[in-house]
Biopython code that builds the backbone (N, CA, C, O; Angstrom):
import numpy as np
from Bio.PDB.StructureBuilder import StructureBuilder

atoms = [
    (1, "MET", "N", (-9.590, 247.438, 109.707)),
    (1, "MET", "CA", (-9.612, 247.877, 111.088)),
    (1, "MET", "C", (-9.884, 249.379, 111.134)),
    (1, "MET", "O", (-9.321, 250.145, 110.351)),
    (2, "GLU", "N", (-10.735, 249.784, 112.041)),
    (2, "GLU", "CA", (-11.106, 251.188, 112.203)),
    (2, "GLU", "C", (-9.974, 251.970, 112.863)),
    (2, "GLU", "O", (-9.286, 251.465, 113.750)),
    (3, "LYS", "N", (-9.794, 253.214, 112.413)),
    (3, "LYS", "CA", (-8.745, 254.073, 112.987)),
    (3, "LYS", "C", (-9.039, 254.368, 114.456)),
    (3, "LYS", "O", (-10.194, 254.475, 114.867)),
    (4, "GLN", "N", (-7.980, 254.495, 115.223)),
    (4, "GLN", "CA", (-8.095, 254.915, 116.617)),
    (4, "GLN", "C", (-8.514, 256.385, 116.664)),
    (4, "GLN", "O", (-8.205, 257.158, 115.756)),
    (5, "LYS", "N", (-9.216, 256.757, 117.726)),
    (5, "LYS", "CA", (-9.684, 258.130, 117.904)),
    (5, "LYS", "C", (-9.167, 258.667, 119.228)),
    (5, "LYS", "O", (-9.346, 258.054, 120.280)),
    (6, "LEU", "N", (-8.517, 259.837, 119.154)),
    (6, "LEU", "CA", (-8.004, 260.501, 120.334)),
    (6, "LEU", "C", (-8.778, 261.792, 120.560)),
    (6, "LEU", "O", (-8.862, 262.635, 119.667)),
    (7, "GLY", "N", (-9.341, 261.945, 121.750)),
    (7, "GLY", "CA", (-10.018, 263.178, 122.129)),
    (7, "GLY", "C", (-9.141, 263.948, 123.098)),
    (7, "GLY", "O", (-8.565, 263.374, 124.021)),
    (8, "VAL", "N", (-9.044, 265.262, 122.879)),
    (8, "VAL", "CA", (-8.216, 266.107, 123.734)),
    (8, "VAL", "C", (-9.020, 267.333, 124.141)),
    (8, "VAL", "O", (-9.638, 267.997, 123.308)),
    (9, "LEU", "N", (-8.999, 267.618, 125.433)),
    (9, "LEU", "CA", (-9.651, 268.813, 125.977)),
    (9, "LEU", "C", (-8.570, 269.765, 126.445)),
    (9, "LEU", "O", (-7.662, 269.370, 127.177)),
    (10, "LEU", "N", (-8.663, 271.027, 126.023)),
    (10, "LEU", "CA", (-7.700, 272.045, 126.450)),
    (10, "LEU", "C", (-8.457, 273.202, 127.081)),
    (10, "LEU", "O", (-9.311, 273.817, 126.443)),
    (11, "SER", "N", (-8.136, 273.500, 128.353)),
    (11, "SER", "CA", (-8.828, 274.584, 129.053)),
    (11, "SER", "C", (-7.879, 275.676, 129.529)),
    (11, "SER", "O", (-8.270, 276.523, 130.332)),
    (12, "THR", "N", (-6.636, 275.669, 129.047)),
    (12, "THR", "CA", (-5.649, 276.632, 129.534)),
    (12, "THR", "C", (-5.393, 277.731, 128.506)),
    (12, "THR", "O", (-5.570, 277.510, 127.308)),
    (13, "PRO", "N", (-4.975, 278.924, 128.967)),
    (13, "PRO", "CA", (-4.721, 280.042, 128.058)),
    (13, "PRO", "C", (-3.439, 279.832, 127.254)),
    (13, "PRO", "O", (-2.642, 278.948, 127.567)),
    (14, "PRO", "N", (-3.245, 280.642, 126.226)),
    (14, "PRO", "CA", (-2.070, 280.487, 125.357)),
    (14, "PRO", "C", (-0.726, 280.514, 126.082)),
    (14, "PRO", "O", (0.237, 279.914, 125.603)),
    (15, "SER", "N", (-0.641, 281.184, 127.208)),
    (15, "SER", "CA", (0.632, 281.287, 127.931)),
    (15, "SER", "C", (0.998, 280.023, 128.713)),
    (15, "SER", "O", (2.128, 279.904, 129.186)),
    (16, "HIS", "N", (0.083, 279.096, 128.853)),
    (16, "HIS", "CA", (0.316, 277.891, 129.656)),
    (16, "HIS", "C", (1.114, 276.853, 128.860)),
    (16, "HIS", "O", (0.881, 276.684, 127.663)),
    (17, "PRO", "N", (2.054, 276.156, 129.514)),
    (17, "PRO", "CA", (2.867, 275.135, 128.820)),
    (17, "PRO", "C", (2.044, 273.993, 128.215)),
    (17, "PRO", "O", (2.511, 273.326, 127.291)),
    (18, "SER", "N", (0.847, 273.759, 128.712)),
    (18, "SER", "CA", (0.010, 272.684, 128.163)),
    (18, "SER", "C", (-0.355, 272.917, 126.710)),
    (18, "SER", "O", (-0.598, 271.963, 125.971)),
    (19, "VAL", "N", (-0.396, 274.161, 126.294)),
    (19, "VAL", "CA", (-0.775, 274.467, 124.912)),
    (19, "VAL", "C", (0.233, 273.843, 123.939)),
    (19, "VAL", "O", (-0.155, 273.223, 122.949)),
    (20, "THR", "N", (1.499, 274.009, 124.222)),
    (20, "THR", "CA", (2.539, 273.416, 123.375)),
    (20, "THR", "C", (2.457, 271.893, 123.418)),
    (20, "THR", "O", (2.595, 271.230, 122.390)),
    (21, "MET", "N", (2.233, 271.343, 124.608)),
    (21, "MET", "CA", (2.116, 269.890, 124.760)),
    (21, "MET", "C", (0.951, 269.348, 123.934)),
    (21, "MET", "O", (1.088, 268.330, 123.255)),
    (22, "VAL", "N", (-0.183, 270.021, 123.991)),
    (22, "VAL", "CA", (-1.358, 269.576, 123.238)),
    (22, "VAL", "C", (-1.100, 269.644, 121.737)),
    (22, "VAL", "O", (-1.445, 268.717, 121.005)),
    (23, "ALA", "N", (-0.499, 270.732, 121.279)),
    (23, "ALA", "CA", (-0.214, 270.863, 119.842)),
    (23, "ALA", "C", (0.696, 269.736, 119.369)),
    (23, "ALA", "O", (0.453, 269.142, 118.319)),
    (24, "ARG", "N", (1.734, 269.443, 120.130)),
    (24, "ARG", "CA", (2.669, 268.373, 119.749)),
    (24, "ARG", "C", (2.022, 266.996, 119.814)),
    (24, "ARG", "O", (2.233, 266.165, 118.931)),
    (25, "LEU", "N", (1.243, 266.757, 120.848)),
    (25, "LEU", "CA", (0.542, 265.478, 120.991)),
    (25, "LEU", "C", (-0.384, 265.243, 119.800)),
    (25, "LEU", "O", (-0.408, 264.152, 119.228)),
    (26, "CYS", "N", (-1.136, 266.261, 119.436)),
    (26, "CYS", "CA", (-2.063, 266.128, 118.314)),
    (26, "CYS", "C", (-1.318, 265.906, 117.000)),
    (26, "CYS", "O", (-1.750, 265.103, 116.173)),
    (27, "GLN", "N", (-0.204, 266.608, 116.803)),
    (27, "GLN", "CA", (0.603, 266.414, 115.593)),
    (27, "GLN", "C", (1.100, 264.982, 115.496)),
    (27, "GLN", "O", (1.018, 264.360, 114.437)),
    (28, "GLU", "N", (1.611, 264.466, 116.591)),
    (28, "GLU", "CA", (2.132, 263.085, 116.594)),
    (28, "GLU", "C", (1.018, 262.072, 116.353)),
    (28, "GLU", "O", (1.212, 261.090, 115.636)),
    (29, "ALA", "N", (-0.128, 262.308, 116.941)),
    (29, "ALA", "CA", (-1.254, 261.390, 116.728)),
    (29, "ALA", "C", (-1.657, 261.372, 115.257)),
    (29, "ALA", "O", (-1.890, 260.305, 114.689)),
    (30, "LEU", "N", (-1.737, 262.536, 114.647)),
    (30, "LEU", "CA", (-2.081, 262.603, 113.224)),
    (30, "LEU", "C", (-1.038, 261.886, 112.374)),
    (30, "LEU", "O", (-1.384, 261.193, 111.418)),
    (31, "ARG", "N", (0.242, 262.052, 112.721)),
    (31, "ARG", "CA", (1.319, 261.359, 111.986)),
    (31, "ARG", "C", (1.211, 259.843, 112.137)),
    (31, "ARG", "O", (1.645, 259.089, 111.266)),
    (32, "SER", "N", (0.632, 259.413, 113.239)),
    (32, "SER", "CA", (0.464, 257.982, 113.504)),
    (32, "SER", "C", (-0.865, 257.459, 112.971)),
    (32, "SER", "O", (-1.290, 256.357, 113.319)),
    (33, "ASN", "N", (-1.516, 258.248, 112.131)),
    (33, "ASN", "CA", (-2.776, 257.860, 111.502)),
    (33, "ASN", "C", (-3.907, 257.665, 112.517)),
    (33, "ASN", "O", (-4.734, 256.765, 112.369)),
    (34, "ILE", "N", (-3.933, 258.506, 113.533)),
    (34, "ILE", "CA", (-4.989, 258.497, 114.548)),
    (34, "ILE", "C", (-5.875, 259.707, 114.300)),
    (34, "ILE", "O", (-5.373, 260.806, 114.066)),
    (35, "ASP", "N", (-7.186, 259.514, 114.349)),
    (35, "ASP", "CA", (-8.114, 260.634, 114.241)),
    (35, "ASP", "C", (-8.034, 261.466, 115.511)),
    (35, "ASP", "O", (-8.058, 260.924, 116.616)),
    (36, "VAL", "N", (-7.939, 262.777, 115.356)),
    (36, "VAL", "CA", (-7.789, 263.679, 116.496)),
    (36, "VAL", "C", (-8.999, 264.604, 116.587)),
    (36, "VAL", "O", (-9.419, 265.216, 115.604)),
    (37, "TYR", "N", (-9.541, 264.684, 117.793)),
    (37, "TYR", "CA", (-10.661, 265.564, 118.109)),
    (37, "TYR", "C", (-10.225, 266.461, 119.257)),
    (37, "TYR", "O", (-9.961, 265.977, 120.357)),
    (38, "LEU", "N", (-10.148, 267.763, 119.009)),
    (38, "LEU", "CA", (-9.684, 268.721, 120.015)),
    (38, "LEU", "C", (-10.822, 269.656, 120.377)),
    (38, "LEU", "O", (-11.469, 270.231, 119.502)),
    (39, "TYR", "N", (-11.062, 269.804, 121.682)),
    (39, "TYR", "CA", (-12.118, 270.692, 122.173)),
    (39, "TYR", "C", (-11.484, 271.761, 123.047)),
    (39, "TYR", "O", (-10.835, 271.448, 124.045)),
    (40, "LEU", "N", (-11.673, 273.035, 122.670)),
    (40, "LEU", "CA", (-11.177, 274.167, 123.452)),
    (40, "LEU", "C", (-12.305, 274.679, 124.340)),
    (40, "LEU", "O", (-13.395, 274.988, 123.860)),
    (41, "ILE", "N", (-12.034, 274.763, 125.632)),
    (41, "ILE", "CA", (-13.047, 275.173, 126.598)),
    (41, "ILE", "C", (-12.423, 276.139, 127.604)),
    (41, "ILE", "O", (-11.199, 276.234, 127.695)),
    (42, "ASP", "N", (-13.251, 276.849, 128.352)),
    (42, "ASP", "CA", (-12.801, 277.805, 129.363)),
    (42, "ASP", "C", (-11.755, 278.743, 128.746)),
    (42, "ASP", "O", (-11.983, 279.285, 127.665)),
    (43, "GLU", "N", (-10.616, 278.940, 129.415)),
    (43, "GLU", "CA", (-9.597, 279.841, 128.874)),
    (43, "GLU", "C", (-8.913, 279.270, 127.631)),
    (43, "GLU", "O", (-8.209, 279.988, 126.921)),
    (44, "GLY", "N", (-9.121, 277.993, 127.374)),
    (44, "GLY", "CA", (-8.565, 277.380, 126.167)),
    (44, "GLY", "C", (-9.105, 277.990, 124.889)),
    (44, "GLY", "O", (-8.468, 277.902, 123.839)),
    (45, "VAL", "N", (-10.297, 278.620, 124.970)),
    (45, "VAL", "CA", (-10.860, 279.246, 123.768)),
    (45, "VAL", "C", (-9.992, 280.397, 123.277)),
    (45, "VAL", "O", (-10.117, 280.818, 122.127)),
    (46, "ARG", "N", (-9.120, 280.908, 124.130)),
    (46, "ARG", "CA", (-8.224, 282.000, 123.723)),
    (46, "ARG", "C", (-7.177, 281.525, 122.710)),
    (46, "ARG", "O", (-6.424, 282.333, 122.166)),
    (47, "ASN", "N", (-7.134, 280.214, 122.461)),
    (47, "ASN", "CA", (-6.183, 279.632, 121.499)),
    (47, "ASN", "C", (-6.766, 279.485, 120.094)),
    (47, "ASN", "O", (-6.128, 278.884, 119.229)),
    (48, "VAL", "N", (-7.962, 280.021, 119.847)),
    (48, "VAL", "CA", (-8.626, 279.779, 118.558)),
    (48, "VAL", "C", (-7.861, 280.314, 117.360)),
    (48, "VAL", "O", (-8.070, 279.849, 116.240)),
    (49, "ARG", "N", (-6.988, 281.270, 117.571)),
    (49, "ARG", "CA", (-6.232, 281.830, 116.455)),
    (49, "ARG", "C", (-4.747, 281.457, 116.502)),
    (49, "ARG", "O", (-3.925, 282.050, 115.803)),
    (50, "ASP", "N", (-4.424, 280.485, 117.321)),
    (50, "ASP", "CA", (-3.041, 280.004, 117.433)),
    (50, "ASP", "C", (-2.701, 279.220, 116.166)),
    (50, "ASP", "O", (-3.413, 278.290, 115.785)),
    (51, "ASP", "N", (-1.606, 279.611, 115.524)),
    (51, "ASP", "CA", (-1.208, 278.979, 114.254)),
    (51, "ASP", "C", (-1.034, 277.471, 114.368)),
    (51, "ASP", "O", (-1.309, 276.743, 113.415)),
    (52, "ARG", "N", (-0.579, 276.995, 115.525)),
    (52, "ARG", "CA", (-0.372, 275.545, 115.685)),
    (52, "ARG", "C", (-1.690, 274.792, 115.554)),
    (52, "ARG", "O", (-1.731, 273.710, 114.969)),
    (53, "PHE", "N", (-2.763, 275.357, 116.093)),
    (53, "PHE", "CA", (-4.054, 274.681, 116.012)),
    (53, "PHE", "C", (-4.692, 274.870, 114.640)),
    (53, "PHE", "O", (-5.390, 273.983, 114.148)),
    (54, "LEU", "N", (-4.456, 276.008, 114.034)),
    (54, "LEU", "CA", (-4.951, 276.214, 112.671)),
    (54, "LEU", "C", (-4.282, 275.223, 111.727)),
    (54, "LEU", "O", (-4.922, 274.713, 110.807)),
    (55, "GLU", "N", (-2.993, 274.948, 111.951)),
    (55, "GLU", "CA", (-2.267, 273.958, 111.148)),
    (55, "GLU", "C", (-2.848, 272.556, 111.361)),
    (55, "GLU", "O", (-2.988, 271.786, 110.412)),
    (56, "LEU", "N", (-3.182, 272.235, 112.614)),
    (56, "LEU", "CA", (-3.785, 270.925, 112.897)),
    (56, "LEU", "C", (-5.079, 270.755, 112.116)),
    (56, "LEU", "O", (-5.355, 269.688, 111.569)),
    (57, "SER", "N", (-5.852, 271.804, 112.075)),
    (57, "SER", "CA", (-7.106, 271.768, 111.329)),
    (57, "SER", "C", (-6.847, 271.449, 109.866)),
    (57, "SER", "O", (-7.598, 270.694, 109.248)),
    (58, "GLY", "N", (-5.794, 272.019, 109.317)),
    (58, "GLY", "CA", (-5.459, 271.783, 107.920)),
    (58, "GLY", "C", (-4.925, 270.397, 107.637)),
    (58, "GLY", "O", (-4.910, 269.964, 106.485)),
    (59, "THR", "N", (-4.482, 269.687, 108.678)),
    (59, "THR", "CA", (-3.927, 268.344, 108.469)),
    (59, "THR", "C", (-4.874, 267.237, 108.927)),
    (59, "THR", "O", (-4.472, 266.079, 109.037)),
    (60, "GLY", "N", (-6.128, 267.594, 109.193)),
    (60, "GLY", "CA", (-7.118, 266.558, 109.451)),
    (60, "GLY", "C", (-7.702, 266.489, 110.844)),
    (60, "GLY", "O", (-8.636, 265.719, 111.066)),
    (61, "ALA", "N", (-7.197, 267.254, 111.787)),
    (61, "ALA", "CA", (-7.779, 267.243, 113.130)),
    (61, "ALA", "C", (-9.149, 267.921, 113.093)),
    (61, "ALA", "O", (-9.382, 268.844, 112.312)),
    (62, "LYS", "N", (-10.031, 267.452, 113.937)),
    (62, "LYS", "CA", (-11.343, 268.076, 114.067)),
    (62, "LYS", "C", (-11.302, 268.956, 115.299)),
    (62, "LYS", "O", (-11.090, 268.465, 116.408)),
    (63, "LEU", "N", (-11.505, 270.272, 115.114)),
    (63, "LEU", "CA", (-11.404, 271.225, 116.210)),
    (63, "LEU", "C", (-12.767, 271.806, 116.556)),
    (63, "LEU", "O", (-13.531, 272.225, 115.686)),
    (64, "PHE", "N", (-13.044, 271.818, 117.853)),
    (64, "PHE", "CA", (-14.306, 272.326, 118.364)),
    (64, "PHE", "C", (-14.018, 273.386, 119.427)),
    (64, "PHE", "O", (-13.097, 273.242, 120.231)),
    (65, "VAL", "N", (-14.815, 274.446, 119.415)),
    (65, "VAL", "CA", (-14.612, 275.561, 120.332)),
    (65, "VAL", "C", (-15.911, 275.807, 121.077)),
    (65, "VAL", "O", (-16.977, 275.905, 120.468)),
    (66, "CYS", "N", (-15.820, 275.907, 122.392)),
    (66, "CYS", "CA", (-16.997, 276.150, 123.227)),
    (66, "CYS", "C", (-17.524, 277.566, 122.981)),
    (66, "CYS", "O", (-16.840, 278.547, 123.274)),
    (67, "ALA", "N", (-18.717, 277.665, 122.452)),
    (67, "ALA", "CA", (-19.311, 278.970, 122.148)),
    (67, "ALA", "C", (-19.532, 279.778, 123.426)),
    (67, "ALA", "O", (-19.290, 280.985, 123.446)),
    (68, "TYR", "N", (-19.982, 279.128, 124.475)),
    (68, "TYR", "CA", (-20.202, 279.814, 125.751)),
    (68, "TYR", "C", (-18.884, 280.332, 126.318)),
    (68, "TYR", "O", (-18.834, 281.439, 126.853)),
    (69, "GLY", "N", (-17.821, 279.544, 126.206)),
    (69, "GLY", "CA", (-16.504, 279.969, 126.670)),
    (69, "GLY", "C", (-16.028, 281.210, 125.935)),
    (69, "GLY", "O", (-15.440, 282.106, 126.541)),
    (70, "CYS", "N", (-16.280, 281.268, 124.623)),
    (70, "CYS", "CA", (-15.908, 282.453, 123.847)),
    (70, "CYS", "C", (-16.664, 283.674, 124.359)),
    (70, "CYS", "O", (-16.092, 284.755, 124.505)),
    (71, "GLN", "N", (-17.933, 283.493, 124.625)),
    (71, "GLN", "CA", (-18.750, 284.595, 125.141)),
    (71, "GLN", "C", (-18.228, 285.049, 126.507)),
    (71, "GLN", "O", (-18.087, 286.249, 126.746)),
    (72, "GLN", "N", (-17.944, 284.114, 127.388)),
    (72, "GLN", "CA", (-17.502, 284.436, 128.744)),
    (72, "GLN", "C", (-16.129, 285.102, 128.787)),
    (72, "GLN", "O", (-15.865, 285.923, 129.666)),
    (73, "HIS", "N", (-15.261, 284.756, 127.852)),
    (73, "HIS", "CA", (-13.895, 285.287, 127.859)),
    (73, "HIS", "C", (-13.682, 286.385, 126.817)),
    (73, "HIS", "O", (-12.553, 286.822, 126.593)),
    (74, "GLY", "N", (-14.758, 286.823, 126.190)),
    (74, "GLY", "CA", (-14.655, 287.923, 125.235)),
    (74, "GLY", "C", (-13.858, 287.597, 123.990)),
    (74, "GLY", "O", (-13.219, 288.473, 123.408)),
    (75, "VAL", "N", (-13.893, 286.350, 123.585)),
    (75, "VAL", "CA", (-13.167, 285.922, 122.378)),
    (75, "VAL", "C", (-14.098, 286.068, 121.175)),
    (75, "VAL", "O", (-15.116, 285.380, 121.094)),
    (76, "PRO", "N", (-13.756, 286.959, 120.239)),
    (76, "PRO", "CA", (-14.620, 287.139, 119.065)),
    (76, "PRO", "C", (-14.633, 285.894, 118.182)),
    (76, "PRO", "O", (-13.606, 285.244, 117.985)),
    (77, "THR", "N", (-15.790, 285.582, 117.665)),
    (77, "THR", "CA", (-15.928, 284.390, 116.829)),
    (77, "THR", "C", (-16.133, 284.734, 115.360)),
    (77, "THR", "O", (-16.189, 283.839, 114.516)),
    (78, "ASP", "N", (-16.245, 286.019, 115.047)),
    (78, "ASP", "CA", (-16.381, 286.393, 113.645)),
    (78, "ASP", "C", (-15.050, 286.147, 112.938)),
    (78, "ASP", "O", (-13.982, 286.433, 113.480)),
    (79, "GLY", "N", (-15.130, 285.621, 111.744)),
    (79, "GLY", "CA", (-13.917, 285.325, 110.984)),
    (79, "GLY", "C", (-13.159, 284.124, 111.510)),
    (79, "GLY", "O", (-11.980, 283.952, 111.203)),
    (80, "LEU", "N", (-13.819, 283.293, 112.295)),
    (80, "LEU", "CA", (-13.185, 282.090, 112.834)),
    (80, "LEU", "C", (-12.807, 281.156, 111.688)),
    (80, "LEU", "O", (-13.556, 281.016, 110.722)),
    (81, "ASN", "N", (-11.662, 280.529, 111.798)),
    (81, "ASN", "CA", (-11.191, 279.593, 110.778)),
    (81, "ASN", "C", (-12.282, 278.574, 110.488)),
    (81, "ASN", "O", (-12.921, 278.060, 111.406)),
    (82, "LYS", "N", (-12.493, 278.285, 109.206)),
    (82, "LYS", "CA", (-13.566, 277.359, 108.816)),
    (82, "LYS", "C", (-13.338, 275.931, 109.316)),
    (82, "LYS", "O", (-14.259, 275.115, 109.295)),
    (83, "GLY", "N", (-12.125, 275.627, 109.761)),
    (83, "GLY", "CA", (-11.835, 274.303, 110.298)),
    (83, "GLY", "C", (-12.212, 274.152, 111.758)),
    (83, "GLY", "O", (-12.080, 273.068, 112.325)),
    (84, "MET", "N", (-12.682, 275.232, 112.374)),
    (84, "MET", "CA", (-13.090, 275.183, 113.784)),
    (84, "MET", "C", (-14.600, 275.322, 113.875)),
    (84, "MET", "O", (-15.206, 276.162, 113.210)),
    (85, "THR", "N", (-15.194, 274.481, 114.711)),
    (85, "THR", "CA", (-16.641, 274.475, 114.864)),
    (85, "THR", "C", (-17.027, 274.992, 116.239)),
    (85, "THR", "O", (-16.579, 274.462, 117.255)),
    (86, "LEU", "N", (-17.859, 276.027, 116.272)),
    (86, "LEU", "CA", (-18.413, 276.517, 117.535)),
    (86, "LEU", "C", (-19.506, 275.559, 117.976)),
    (86, "LEU", "O", (-20.352, 275.168, 117.172)),
    (87, "CYS", "N", (-19.495, 275.184, 119.231)),
    (87, "CYS", "CA", (-20.490, 274.219, 119.693)),
    (87, "CYS", "C", (-20.630, 274.287, 121.209)),
    (87, "CYS", "O", (-20.025, 275.132, 121.870)),
    (88, "GLY", "N", (-21.435, 273.387, 121.737)),
    (88, "GLY", "CA", (-21.665, 273.321, 123.169)),
    (88, "GLY", "C", (-21.153, 272.025, 123.764)),
    (88, "GLY", "O", (-20.435, 271.262, 123.119)),
    (89, "LEU", "N", (-21.535, 271.797, 124.998)),
    (89, "LEU", "CA", (-21.011, 270.656, 125.747)),
    (89, "LEU", "C", (-21.533, 269.298, 125.281)),
    (89, "LEU", "O", (-20.962, 268.265, 125.631)),
    (90, "VAL", "N", (-22.603, 269.289, 124.502)),
    (90, "VAL", "CA", (-23.093, 268.017, 123.965)),
    (90, "VAL", "C", (-22.032, 267.398, 123.065)),
    (90, "VAL", "O", (-21.831, 266.183, 123.073)),
    (91, "VAL", "N", (-21.357, 268.235, 122.294)),
    (91, "VAL", "CA", (-20.292, 267.746, 121.417)),
    (91, "VAL", "C", (-19.158, 267.161, 122.257)),
    (91, "VAL", "O", (-18.617, 266.105, 121.926)),
    (92, "LEU", "N", (-18.800, 267.844, 123.337)),
    (92, "LEU", "CA", (-17.755, 267.326, 124.229)),
    (92, "LEU", "C", (-18.160, 265.978, 124.804)),
    (92, "LEU", "O", (-17.348, 265.055, 124.854)),
    (93, "SER", "N", (-19.386, 265.860, 125.232)),
    (93, "SER", "CA", (-19.877, 264.583, 125.768)),
    (93, "SER", "C", (-19.778, 263.476, 124.723)),
    (93, "SER", "O", (-19.374, 262.356, 125.036)),
    (94, "ASN", "N", (-20.142, 263.786, 123.504)),
    (94, "ASN", "CA", (-20.052, 262.799, 122.420)),
    (94, "ASN", "C", (-18.604, 262.418, 122.126)),
    (94, "ASN", "O", (-18.313, 261.263, 121.813)),
    (95, "MET", "N", (-17.698, 263.390, 122.228)),
    (95, "MET", "CA", (-16.275, 263.095, 122.030)),
    (95, "MET", "C", (-15.778, 262.120, 123.088)),
    (95, "MET", "O", (-15.105, 261.136, 122.779)),
    (96, "ILE", "N", (-16.116, 262.404, 124.332)),
    (96, "ILE", "CA", (-15.680, 261.540, 125.433)),
    (96, "ILE", "C", (-16.182, 260.119, 125.223)),
    (96, "ILE", "O", (-15.442, 259.156, 125.423)),
    (97, "ASN", "N", (-17.419, 259.994, 124.828)),
    (97, "ASN", "CA", (-18.008, 258.667, 124.620)),
    (97, "ASN", "C", (-17.519, 257.978, 123.356)),
    (97, "ASN", "O", (-17.469, 256.749, 123.301)),
    (98, "GLY", "N", (-17.154, 258.761, 122.332)),
    (98, "GLY", "CA", (-16.805, 258.166, 121.049)),
    (98, "GLY", "C", (-15.344, 257.924, 120.776)),
    (98, "GLY", "O", (-14.995, 257.267, 119.795)),
    (99, "CYS", "N", (-14.482, 258.444, 121.627)),
    (99, "CYS", "CA", (-13.036, 258.284, 121.403)),
    (99, "CYS", "C", (-12.476, 257.102, 122.177)),
    (99, "CYS", "O", (-12.966, 256.756, 123.252)),
    (100, "ASP", "N", (-11.446, 256.490, 121.616)),
    (100, "ASP", "CA", (-10.787, 255.374, 122.285)),
    (100, "ASP", "C", (-10.002, 255.856, 123.503)),
    (100, "ASP", "O", (-9.933, 255.170, 124.523)),
    (101, "ARG", "N", (-9.413, 257.039, 123.380)),
    (101, "ARG", "CA", (-8.665, 257.663, 124.462)),
    (101, "ARG", "C", (-9.088, 259.115, 124.566)),
    (101, "ARG", "O", (-9.330, 259.770, 123.552)),
    (102, "PHE", "N", (-9.178, 259.619, 125.785)),
    (102, "PHE", "CA", (-9.534, 261.018, 125.996)),
    (102, "PHE", "C", (-8.611, 261.590, 127.071)),
    (102, "PHE", "O", (-8.469, 261.017, 128.151)),
    (103, "ILE", "N", (-7.986, 262.728, 126.759)),
    (103, "ILE", "CA", (-7.046, 263.364, 127.671)),
    (103, "ILE", "C", (-7.468, 264.799, 127.894)),
    (103, "ILE", "O", (-7.806, 265.508, 126.946)),
    (104, "ALA", "N", (-7.450, 265.235, 129.158)),
    (104, "ALA", "CA", (-7.795, 266.622, 129.487)),
    (104, "ALA", "C", (-6.566, 267.352, 130.011)),
    (104, "ALA", "O", (-5.857, 266.844, 130.880)),
    (105, "PHE", "N", (-6.321, 268.539, 129.481)),
    (105, "PHE", "CA", (-5.251, 269.405, 129.930)),
    (105, "PHE", "C", (-5.878, 270.633, 130.561)),
    (105, "PHE", "O", (-6.436, 271.494, 129.881)),
    (106, "ASN", "N", (-5.770, 270.689, 131.896)),
    (106, "ASN", "CA", (-6.390, 271.775, 132.656)),
    (106, "ASN", "C", (-5.357, 272.638, 133.322)),
    (106, "ASN", "O", (-5.704, 273.602, 134.005)),
]
sb = StructureBuilder()
sb.init_structure("model")
sb.init_model(0)
sb.init_chain("A")
sb.init_seg("    ")
for serial, (resi, resn, name, xyz) in enumerate(atoms, 1):
    if name == "N":
        sb.init_residue(resn, " ", resi, " ")
    sb.init_atom(name, np.array(xyz, "f"), 0.0, 1.0, " ", f" {name:<3s}", serial, name[0])
structure = sb.get_structure()
């Protein structure tokens, strides 16, 4: 049987309570042997250096960061963790279509 896939969209800044919720949700999904795909967009790109998400990357989550969002919010992308992929909205569209469940935190 193929593993379940969970897609998560995060568009809130580090100060928002959703950030903690997303980190915990992704951790639990990984513990439950679910593939996790996380896309940071809008102000969510400000979380690219958050240790909780860097840890998720190290435990198997696939992390994607909106390149345009980084440009718009002045988030530097040099030295970005190798577990995070800069990309555009085509990747987000593919995540939505390819995951069994998709949740957005705005």
